N, C-alpha and C positions, 0 to 999 in steps of 0.2 A: 504494499499499498505506499502511496506516495503522499505528499504534502499538496495541499488545495492552495492554488495561488490564483490571485486575480491579476491581469495585466492591466495597463495604462488605458486600453480601449475597453474595459470592463467585460471582456470575456473571461470564465473561468476555466480551469483546467487542472490536471494532475501532472505533477512533475516526480518522476521515480528517481531514486537516489541509489539503487540497488544494481543496474545494469552495467554491463563494460562499455566503454567507449572505444573510439578509434581515433587516432591523429598520425599525421604525416610530418615528417622533415626531409628536407631537400638541399642539396647542395649544387650549385651551377658554375661548372669551370667552364669559363669564356675561352680560353685558347684550345680546349680539348687536350692539355698536355697530360701525359704519362705522371702519376705519382699518388701518395697518400693525402687526402684530405680530411679535416676533421670534421664529422657531422652533428654530433651531439652527445653531451654527458645526461644520460637517462636522469629525470628530473623524480621517477618514481618507478616501482615494480612495473614491468609490461613485457610483453612477448614481441617478438617483430614478426608480422604476418605475409609480409609481400616486400619485394624488391623491385622497382622498375627504372629504366635508364630510357633516355631519348638522346640521339645524336645527332646534329645539325651539321650535314655536309661530312666529307670525309666519306673513306671507304671501309675502316675498320675500327674495331676498339673493343675491349671488354671490361667489366665491371665486376669487382669483389667487393663485399661489404665485410667488416670485420667487428667483432665485438672483442676488444682488448687484442689478443693476439691469433683469437679463433676466428675462421673463416664462418660466415654464415650461411653462404650457397655454397653447396656440394662441388659445383663447378662454376666457374666464372660464368656472368652472362654476357652474351655475344650481343651487341648493339645493330641496329639497323640505321641505314641513312634515312632521315626525317622521319623516323618512326619510332613508338614505343615498342620497348621489350620487357618482359617481365616475368617473374617468377614467384610463385607462392609455395615451392618447395626449400622449406629453410632448415638448418641445422645450428644447433647452438642459439637457439630464438630466446630463451627466456633471459631477460635483464632485471639487475636490481638497480635500484637509485644508486648513480655514480658511476656505473657501467659507461665506458667510452666506445661511441659507435663511429667508425672511419670508414671512407669511401676509397678504395683503391683504382684506379683507372690504368689500365695497361694497353699496350700495343695499338696505340692511335696510328691509323692511317690514312693516307690521302688527305690530311690536312684538316682534321673537323674544325668548325668554328666554335662549338661549345658542345659539352655535355651535361645534361641534366640527371642527378639519381635522386630518384626519391624513396625514402625507407616508411612502410607504414607499421605502426606499432598498436596493439590493443591494451587496454590497462583496465583495471576495476575502480581505479581513483578518479574520483569525480572532479568535473569540470570547475 
């Protein structure tokens, strides 16, 4: 059972405080340069549920997400030119508050102009 709330416009509804919520963090690498990029220090216990990547231009490149020193993806995610690639098959997904999440970009080819990586989390901590 949730709490009854009234909005400014007078409508009434319920707010549940019991459910899990999801959120995303992303990093944009403007030059598409290989390297390790810090994404987030996890603020509260959560689980990584998906990794997505978008590469603008170029002909190749892979993405790996790391929790500390551990790979989150069993195999690096291969990016596609001007399209989203993604995976919901993750390992080492459970995160505790303070875990460091980073993104490793490797083997960019054909001079991509940018790479965007998004990591989706699920947590039971309320917004």
